[in-house]
NUVEX-313130 format. One line per 8 residues: number of its first residue (from 1); their letters; for each residue x, y, z of C-alpha. Coordinates in pm, 1 decimal, always signed. Layout:
BEGIN
NUM) A) X/Y/Z | ...
//
This chain:
BEGIN
1) MTAPLNVV) -2861.9/+2935.2/+1874.1 | -2781.2/+2611.8/+1691.8 | -2931.5/+2604.9/+1343.8 | -3205.2/+2341.1/+1304.7 | -3101.2/+2020.4/+1127.8 | -3226.3/+2001.3/+771.8 | -3075.3/+1664.4/+673.0 | -3032.1/+1447.1/+982.1
9) GHSVARSD) -3369.2/+1295.3/+1068.4 | -3526.0/+1410.1/+742.0 | -3600.3/+1223.6/+419.2 | -3392.3/+1393.4/+149.7 | -3433.3/+1307.3/-216.6 | -3120.5/+1197.9/-402.0 | -3011.7/+1452.5/-659.8 | -2981.2/+1176.5/-921.7
17) GIGHVTGR) -3287.5/+975.7/-816.2 | -3532.9/+1100.9/-1077.4 | -3288.7/+1030.5/-1358.4 | -3231.8/+675.7/-1235.6 | -3597.8/+578.0/-1200.3 | -3698.8/+735.3/-1531.0 | -3411.0/+587.0/-1728.2 | -3272.3/+927.3/-1829.1
25) TLYTADRV) -2942.9/+895.3/-1642.8 | -2655.5/+889.6/-1889.2 | -2401.5/+612.7/-1830.7 | -2069.5/+571.6/-2012.3 | -2212.8/+304.7/-2241.1 | -2497.0/+538.8/-2344.8 | -2260.2/+785.1/-2511.2 | -2203.7/+766.3/-2886.4
33) FPGMLHLK) -1969.8/+981.0/-3093.2 | -1936.1/+1018.4/-3472.1 | -1663.8/+794.0/-3611.3 | -1624.5/+606.6/-3282.3 | -1393.6/+305.5/-3291.3 | -1402.1/-1.6/-3067.4 | -1108.7/-148.3/-2875.3 | -1090.1/-510.8/-2765.8
41) MVRSPFHH) -808.5/-697.9/-2597.2 | -601.5/-1000.1/-2690.3 | -559.5/-1186.3/-2362.4 | -337.9/-1463.8/-2236.4 | -480.6/-1817.7/-2241.7 | -222.7/-1920.8/-1977.8 | -174.4/-1835.9/-1611.7 | +200.2/-1792.2/-1660.6
49) ARLKGIDT) +395.8/-1791.3/-1984.6 | +687.6/-1636.2/-2164.2 | +573.5/-1408.4/-2445.3 | +794.9/-1480.1/-2743.8 | +598.4/-1323.3/-3026.6 | +275.1/-1159.9/-3148.9 | +152.7/-1203.6/-3509.1 | -127.5/-966.8/-3615.0
57) SEAERVPG) -104.6/-1029.3/-3988.9 | -427.3/-1227.1/-4010.6 | -607.2/-979.9/-3785.6 | -510.4/-695.7/-4016.3 | -705.3/-862.0/-4297.3 | -1036.0/-844.1/-4110.3 | -1270.4/-585.4/-4271.4 | -1291.6/-288.8/-4036.0
65) FVCALTAA) -952.0/-348.1/-3870.3 | -784.7/-13.5/-3791.8 | -473.1/-81.7/-3584.5 | -310.1/-298.9/-3319.9 | -122.9/-177.1/-3013.2 | +140.5/-371.3/-2822.3 | +373.9/-292.8/-2534.0 | +613.2/-116.3/-2769.8
73) DVPHNRYT) +346.6/+146.3/-2838.9 | +294.9/+242.4/-2473.1 | +528.1/+530.4/-2372.9 | +555.8/+423.9/-2003.5 | +432.5/+67.0/-1998.5 | +512.0/-27.8/-1638.3 | +318.6/+145.7/-1363.2 | +156.1/+108.1/-1024.6
81) ILSLIGVE) -172.1/+278.4/-942.8 | -61.0/+387.0/-594.4 | +258.7/+557.1/-709.8 | +63.8/+881.7/-673.0 | +74.8/+839.8/-294.3 | +428.4/+704.2/-278.6 | +358.5/+329.3/-291.2 | +621.7/+165.3/-509.4
89) PEEEFVLA) +758.9/-14.4/-708.7 | +606.0/+7.6/-1055.6 | +513.9/-353.0/-1133.3 | +207.8/-378.0/-1358.2 | +218.7/-369.7/-1736.9 | -39.9/-189.4/-1947.5 | +29.3/-454.5/-2212.9 | +243.4/-759.9/-2141.4
97) EDRVRFKG) +609.4/-747.5/-2237.6 | +829.7/-1048.4/-2161.2 | +580.6/-1258.0/-1965.6 | +213.7/-1296.5/-1890.3 | +147.0/-1348.6/-1522.7 | -224.2/-1439.1/-1505.3 | -483.2/-1593.4/-1732.1 | -654.7/-1312.2/-1916.8
105) EAIAAIVA) -368.6/-1062.5/-1892.6 | -381.6/-800.3/-2169.7 | -124.0/-860.7/-2444.4 | -238.0/-655.2/-2744.8 | -516.8/-409.2/-2813.2 | -712.6/-430.1/-3137.2 | -895.1/-121.8/-3265.4 | -1164.7/-160.6/-3528.2
113) ETEDAAWE) -1466.1/+11.1/-3684.6 | -1718.8/-209.9/-3506.1 | -1727.0/-422.4/-3195.6 | -1780.3/-739.0/-3401.6 | -1482.8/-657.9/-3624.8 | -1264.5/-596.1/-3318.4 | -1359.4/-934.2/-3166.8 | -1301.3/-1109.4/-3498.5
121) AVSRVRLD) -956.9/-952.7/-3532.8 | -875.2/-1049.6/-3171.7 | -954.4/-1412.4/-3256.4 | -707.7/-1405.8/-3545.8 | -404.2/-1278.0/-3353.6 | -146.0/-1552.1/-3312.0 | +57.5/-1563.0/-2992.3 | +387.6/-1742.0/-2942.7
129) LEELPAVF) +375.5/-1837.5/-2576.0 | +595.0/-2073.3/-2375.6 | +392.1/-2191.8/-2077.0 | +568.8/-2164.8/-1741.4 | +499.5/-2318.2/-1398.4 | +244.7/-2120.3/-1199.0 | +166.0/-2074.6/-830.0 | -183.8/-2023.2/-690.0
137) DVEEALKP) -147.4/-2053.0/-311.0 | -8.2/-1777.8/-90.3 | +202.7/-2003.6/+129.3 | +327.6/-2210.0/-163.0 | +435.6/-1883.0/-326.7 | +665.8/-1808.3/-31.6 | +846.0/-2142.0/-37.6 | +1197.5/-2175.5/-184.8
145) GAPIVTHW) +1180.8/-2276.3/-549.3 | +830.4/-2140.9/-608.0 | +766.2/-1980.5/-948.8 | +849.7/-1610.7/-925.1 | +566.6/-1382.2/-1030.7 | +731.6/-1042.5/-991.4 | +1017.9/-894.1/-1188.0 | +1223.2/-820.5/-873.4
153) GNNTFMYE) +1273.9/-1177.4/-759.8 | +1044.5/-1253.7/-466.8 | +671.1/-1298.0/-427.1 | +598.5/-1045.1/-153.4 | +529.3/-674.1/-155.5 | +804.2/-511.1/+49.6 | +720.5/-276.7/+336.9 | +1018.7/-58.8/+433.8
161) GHPCRRVR) +1251.3/-344.1/+341.3 | +1044.9/-615.3/+512.9 | +834.9/-884.6/+338.3 | +534.0/-806.3/+555.5 | +359.3/-526.5/+740.0 | +452.3/-566.0/+1106.1 | +279.3/-449.3/+1425.3 | +427.1/-511.6/+1772.0
169) LGDVDAAL) +306.9/-433.0/+2124.0 | +443.8/-590.8/+2442.8 | +600.3/-938.5/+2463.2 | +371.5/-1186.8/+2292.9 | +586.5/-1496.9/+2342.5 | +621.2/-1445.7/+2716.7 | +249.9/-1374.0/+2754.0 | +156.5/-1686.9/+2558.5
177) RAADHIVE) +376.1/-1900.2/+2785.4 | +205.1/-1757.4/+3095.7 | -152.1/-1783.1/+2962.9 | -405.0/-2024.9/+3115.0 | -550.8/-2116.0/+2773.8 | -414.4/-2116.1/+2419.0 | -681.4/-2079.0/+2148.0 | -580.3/-2116.3/+1784.2
185) GVYNTSPI) -771.2/-2073.3/+1460.7 | -709.4/-2063.1/+1084.9 | -948.2/-1863.6/+868.8 | -975.0/-1853.7/+490.3 | -1176.2/-1629.0/+262.0 | -1222.9/-1659.5/-113.3 | -1194.8/-1396.9/-387.3 | -1514.4/-1204.0/-446.7
193) EHAPLETT) -1603.6/-1036.6/-776.3 | -1790.1/-705.5/-743.3 | -2019.6/-791.7/-1037.4 | -2140.4/-437.0/-1114.4 | -2439.0/-407.3/-1347.3 | -2236.2/-166.0/-1560.3 | -1907.8/-319.6/-1666.4 | -1580.7/-127.5/-1651.3
201) GCIAVPEA) -1535.3/+103.7/-1948.5 | -1453.6/+439.1/-2098.4 | -1458.9/+641.1/-2420.7 | -1160.1/+859.2/-2517.3 | -1244.6/+1147.8/-2749.4 | -991.8/+1373.6/-2930.5 | -1084.0/+1741.2/-2907.9 | -1011.9/+2021.3/-3155.5
209) DGRYTVYT) -777.4/+2194.3/-2913.3 | -546.4/+1893.2/-2886.6 | -688.0/+1771.3/-2554.6 | -856.6/+1437.6/-2492.2 | -1184.1/+1403.0/-2307.7 | -1226.0/+1065.2/-2141.6 | -1576.5/+965.9/-2036.1 | -1526.0/+698.9/-1771.3
217) NTQALYFS) -1711.7/+512.5/-1499.3 | -1411.7/+509.4/-1269.0 | -1462.2/+555.3/-895.9 | -1128.1/+736.5/-872.8 | -1132.6/+1015.0/-1130.9 | -804.0/+1184.4/-1043.1 | -618.1/+858.5/-987.3 | -726.4/+760.9/-1337.3
225) LDNTAIIL) -634.2/+1096.0/-1492.2 | -293.2/+1125.2/-1326.1 | -191.9/+766.0/-1394.8 | -300.8/+799.2/-1757.9 | -83.7/+1112.5/-1790.3 | +215.1/+922.9/-1645.4 | +161.6/+616.1/-1866.2 | +119.2/+820.1/-2184.1
233) QVPGNRLH) +386.8/+1072.9/-2083.3 | +165.6/+1373.3/-2155.3 | +93.1/+1679.8/-1938.3 | -213.4/+1632.1/-1724.3 | -374.1/+1944.1/-1868.5 | -406.0/+1764.5/-2203.4 | -654.3/+1526.1/-2040.6 | -1008.8/+1603.9/-1935.2
241) FAGGTVGG) -1173.8/+1318.0/-1747.3 | -1553.8/+1325.8/-1716.0 | -1690.6/+1088.4/-1454.3 | -2004.5/+1099.4/-1246.5 | -2249.2/+815.6/-1277.8 | -2107.9/+476.0/-1184.3 | -2331.7/+177.7/-1247.7 | -2205.0/-14.5/-947.5
249) GFGGKVDV) -1847.7/-15.9/-823.1 | -1804.3/-116.6/-457.6 | -1428.0/-60.0/-493.5 | -1397.7/-252.5/-816.6 | -1367.2/+58.7/-1031.7 | -1077.8/+229.6/-859.1 | -816.8/+60.3/-1080.0 | -668.9/+233.4/-1383.3
257) IVEPIATL) -706.8/-40.9/-1645.4 | -908.2/+92.0/-1941.7 | -841.0/+466.1/-1967.9 | -469.7/+468.8/-2064.4 | -497.0/+227.0/-2354.6 | -821.1/+379.9/-2486.1 | -664.2/+725.8/-2476.6 | -351.8/+597.4/-2652.7
265) AAMKTNRP) -571.7/+446.6/-2925.1 | -749.9/+781.5/-2964.6 | -412.2/+951.5/-2999.6 | -298.7/+702.7/-3261.9 | -618.9/+721.8/-3469.8 | -740.5/+1075.2/-3393.8 | -1087.5/+927.0/-3347.3 | -1305.9/+850.1/-3044.9
273) VRFTYSRS) -1235.8/+503.6/-2902.6 | -1461.2/+297.1/-2675.6 | -1311.1/+26.0/-2451.7 | -1573.0/-150.9/-2239.9 | -1537.8/-488.6/-2072.7 | -1770.8/-767.7/-2176.9 | -1951.5/-940.9/-1894.6 | -1712.6/-1234.5/-1910.5
281) EEMQVSST) -1413.1/-999.0/-1892.7 | -1564.0/-822.8/-1591.2 | -1600.7/-1156.2/-1415.0 | -1271.8/-1312.8/-1523.2 | -1006.9/-1038.6/-1540.6 | -1123.4/-736.6/-1341.6 | -992.6/-706.6/-987.1 | -1155.9/-907.1/-709.9
289) RAAWRIYI) -1144.8/-878.1/-335.5 | -833.2/-1066.8/-229.0 | -844.7/-1417.7/-85.5 | -701.9/-1416.9/+266.3 | -558.3/-1676.9/+500.8 | -538.5/-1567.6/+864.3 | -373.1/-1755.4/+1150.6 | -460.9/-1643.6/+1503.7
297) TDGVASDG) -309.6/-1764.8/+1830.6 | -451.7/-1620.1/+2150.8 | -334.6/-1650.0/+2507.1 | -628.4/-1616.3/+2746.1 | -649.1/-1590.3/+3123.9 | -897.5/-1804.2/+3315.4 | -1120.1/-1498.2/+3373.2 | -1156.4/-1445.6/+2997.2
305) RIVARKVT) -904.5/-1164.8/+2945.7 | -700.7/-1199.8/+2625.8 | -341.0/-1143.4/+2736.6 | -172.3/-1208.8/+2401.4 | -274.2/-1220.3/+2037.0 | -49.5/-1335.1/+1750.9 | -178.4/-1290.7/+1396.6 | -16.2/-1398.0/+1068.6
313) SFADSGAY) -211.3/-1296.7/+759.1 | -161.0/-1362.7/+388.6 | -345.9/-1159.1/+126.2 | -344.4/-1305.9/-223.9 | -256.3/-1006.4/-438.7 | -269.7/-1203.4/-760.2 | -24.7/-1113.4/-1034.8 | -20.1/-738.9/-958.9
321) SRQTPYAL) -77.0/-548.9/-637.2 | -305.0/-260.3/-741.9 | -473.9/-143.6/-418.6 | -400.0/-454.2/-209.9 | -83.5/-324.2/-31.4 | -288.3/-38.5/+110.3 | -572.2/-272.8/+205.9 | -319.0/-488.9/+386.7
329) TKHAANAA) -192.4/-190.1/+586.3 | -548.0/-120.7/+703.4 | -584.4/-492.7/+778.1 | -271.3/-495.7/+995.0 | -394.9/-193.9/+1190.1 | -721.2/-374.3/+1269.5 | -606.3/-736.2/+1296.8 | -621.1/-734.6/+1680.1
337) GPYAIPNV) -981.7/-619.4/+1671.7 | -1156.3/-364.1/+1896.0 | -1018.4/-529.7/+2205.3 | -769.6/-422.8/+2474.2 | -485.2/-673.4/+2445.0 | -153.0/-582.8/+2610.4 | +66.3/-808.4/+2396.0 | +18.0/-820.3/+2019.2
345) SIDAYCVY) +223.3/-941.6/+1723.8 | +93.0/-903.5/+1366.7 | +268.6/-1005.9/+1047.2 | +63.6/-936.4/+733.1 | +194.6/-1046.1/+393.5 | +84.3/-919.3/+50.7 | +169.4/-1219.0/-168.7 | +190.8/-1238.9/-547.0
353) TNRQPTSA) +46.8/-1543.2/-722.6 | -55.7/-1622.7/-1081.1 | -418.1/-1546.4/-1011.9 | -601.2/-1238.8/-1141.7 | -503.2/-917.8/-961.6 | -692.0/-817.6/-650.2 | -777.3/-472.4/-524.6 | -1029.2/-273.6/-325.4
361) MRGFGVTM) -1370.9/-387.9/-209.6 | -1597.3/-256.3/+65.0 | -1419.4/-292.5/+396.5 | -1078.4/-280.9/+228.1 | -885.0/-538.1/+432.1 | -1076.7/-483.1/+756.1 | -1375.0/-703.5/+670.2 | -1166.1/-1021.6/+655.5
369) ASFALEVQ) -995.5/-937.2/+985.8 | -1333.6/-881.8/+1151.0 | -1468.1/-1214.7/+1023.5 | -1169.5/-1408.4/+1155.0 | -1154.3/-1225.3/+1487.3 | -1518.0/-1260.3/+1576.5 | -1520.2/-1633.5/+1504.0 | -1205.4/-1651.1/+1716.6
377) MDRIAEAV) -1383.8/-1468.1/+2000.2 | -1658.3/-1733.3/+1998.7 | -1390.4/-2003.8/+2017.2 | -1231.7/-1826.5/+2314.5 | -1567.5/-1809.3/+2490.2 | -1617.2/-2183.0/+2437.7 | -1264.3/-2271.5/+2551.1 | -1285.6/-2064.0/+2870.0
385) GIDPWTIR) -1650.4/-2141.6/+2942.8 | -1773.5/-1782.6/+2938.3 | -2076.4/-1643.8/+2752.2 | -1978.8/-1499.7/+2408.3 | -2136.5/-1163.7/+2492.5 | -1949.8/-1143.6/+2820.5 | -1615.7/-1232.7/+2662.1 | -1652.4/-931.8/+2432.5
393) FINAYHDG) -1745.7/-693.5/+2713.2 | -1451.6/-814.6/+2923.2 | -1205.5/-740.3/+2643.4 | -1367.7/-435.5/+2476.0 | -1133.3/-142.0/+2451.9 | -1205.1/+180.1/+2642.4 | -1118.4/+540.2/+2572.2 | -752.0/+588.1/+2652.9
401) DMKPHRKL) -645.9/+229.3/+2583.9 | -343.5/+182.6/+2359.6 | -402.8/+11.4/+2026.1 | -129.5/-221.9/+1895.4 | -20.9/+34.5/+1638.1 | +39.2/+284.5/+1918.2 | -267.4/+502.1/+1882.0 | -482.9/+584.8/+2183.2
409) VEDATLIE) -846.6/+486.6/+2158.0 | -1078.2/+785.8/+2131.5 | -1459.3/+787.6/+2136.2 | -1474.2/+407.0/+2155.2 | -1847.9/+358.0/+2219.0 | -1798.9/-16.7/+2159.1 | -1955.5/-115.4/+2490.0 | -2254.0/+113.1/+2432.3
417) TMQAAATL) -2297.0/-28.2/+2080.3 | -2302.9/-384.5/+2214.4 | -2554.5/-282.9/+2477.6 | -2780.4/-132.1/+2211.2 | -2737.0/-441.7/+1993.1 | -2840.8/-667.3/+2282.4 | -3155.2/-461.0/+2328.8 | -3237.7/-475.5/+1957.7
425) VGHDLPDA) -3208.4/-854.6/+1942.0 | -3381.1/-910.1/+2277.4 | -3077.0/-1047.3/+2459.5 | -3094.6/-988.2/+2834.3 | -2754.7/-869.6/+2956.0 | -2652.3/-907.9/+3319.6 | -2667.3/-588.0/+3525.2 | -2288.1/-570.7/+3545.8
433) LRAMTSAP) -2259.1/-553.9/+3168.2 | -2541.7/-300.0/+3139.1 | -2358.2/-77.1/+3386.5 | -2037.2/-71.5/+3186.6 | -1927.4/+225.1/+2976.8 | -1641.0/+299.2/+2738.7 | -1504.1/+562.8/+2977.0 | -1132.3/+545.1/+3056.3
441) RDGGDEGG) -1040.4/+259.9/+3288.6 | -916.0/+492.4/+3560.4 | -1253.1/+666.1/+3559.2 | -1398.5/+413.4/+3801.7 | -1662.3/+244.7/+3586.6 | -1740.2/-116.6/+3657.2 | -1602.0/-227.2/+3325.0 | -1242.1/-138.7/+3407.3
449) A) -1011.0/-433.8/+3391.9
//
C-alpha cells in the first residue's frame, strides 16, 4: 500500500512562519556582541584606474579608528568563487592591488569602534588614482584596442581554450541556405539588482578556542566558508559559519564578498567585527543579473518547422565573473529553446567590462534565453503566417528528440503544458493540436513531424 500523502495537497505551515510574523526571527543585523567593531570600505570613485597609492594617515586620527586593511594584509588576495567546482582562473581581488576595474570596487577596509567613526575615517582616506579608459559594452569590449579589464589580456572568459561556450548540432549554414524564410532578431536585457530588504552582511566573532564564528546571511554557506578558508589561508575547521535566515536573496547572496575581509579584521583585532552593506552599497556595488545581448537567426520552412537556429549571445560579466560563467553554460544549453530543431549553432560569450560584477539571479542564464526565444517565435509565426500557438506545437520537442547539447529529451510534457495553458486562458485550440502528445515521434501520435 502506498502511504497517504501528508504534504502534497495539504496546507503545511512554514517552520519559520511564526517567527517572521511576530518579529522574533533573528537576522544577521539583529546580533550584537560585546566590543563589536564596525568595518566599512574605501571604494573606487572611477570605473577604471591605476592604483598608485593609499594614504590612511588622516583616517588614523579619527576618534574610534582601530585599523586599516589593504591588499597587502590579505594572505591570498586573488580568488574566484567557483574555484571550488573547478572553474578557473582566479581573477577577483578581495581588495584592489594594481588597478580598480569598476566604480565602487573595494580598495581598503577601515575598522572602527562605531559605524559613524568608520564612515568618517573612510572619507579621510586619500587615494592616488590614475584614471584609465573604460569599456561598458560587450561588443566594444571584444574589438581590437579595447581597454583590457582582466589581468590575462583579453576580455572573455575562456571555455576549454575557446572565448565562448559552443554548442553544435547538424549543419546550420546549409540549412539556412535551404530555408524558405529567414527570421532574425536582436534582444537586449538590462542589469537587474536583487534589492533584498536585508542588505548583504556578516559578523565575524573570535572564539576562546581559536576558531572564528561567522554569522552571515549568505545563500551559499559552504561556498562562503571554503572560499574564506582559501583566502585567509587557514584550515576550514578554524571557521564556523552560522547561516539560516536570509532576508531576501534571489541569487544575490551567493557571492563571497563580505565574510573573508570581516574574518580577517576579527583575526587582526581579536574582536567581533560587523561588515554590512549600506542600502546604497547594495544597489551600487553588489552583483546584479547580467545584461545580455542575444542575436538569433532562424531558418524556417513554409509549413512552420524551424530547420535551423543560430544564436550568438553576450553576457556582460562586469569586472569579475563570479557566478556568470556557470550561468552562461546553462544559457548555452537552453538557447535553442524547448523546440526540436535539427541544425543548431550557439556561441555564448562571457564578456568582461568595467561595470559592476554580475552573478546569479533567479533563472540563472535561462530566463534571458527564454525571453528572446519566445519573442522570436512570435516573429516566426508572423513571418510564415501561422498562428503563434500552432507554431509552438509544430516545433515542440517530444520524448526521444535530441537536444542540441546531445541529450535526449525525457518526460517533455511541453505539449500537454501548452494544452493546459490554453484551457486556463480560454484559448480554443484546433482538434489537431488537442490530440497531440509529447510521446516519441515514432509512436504514431498526430503531433509527429
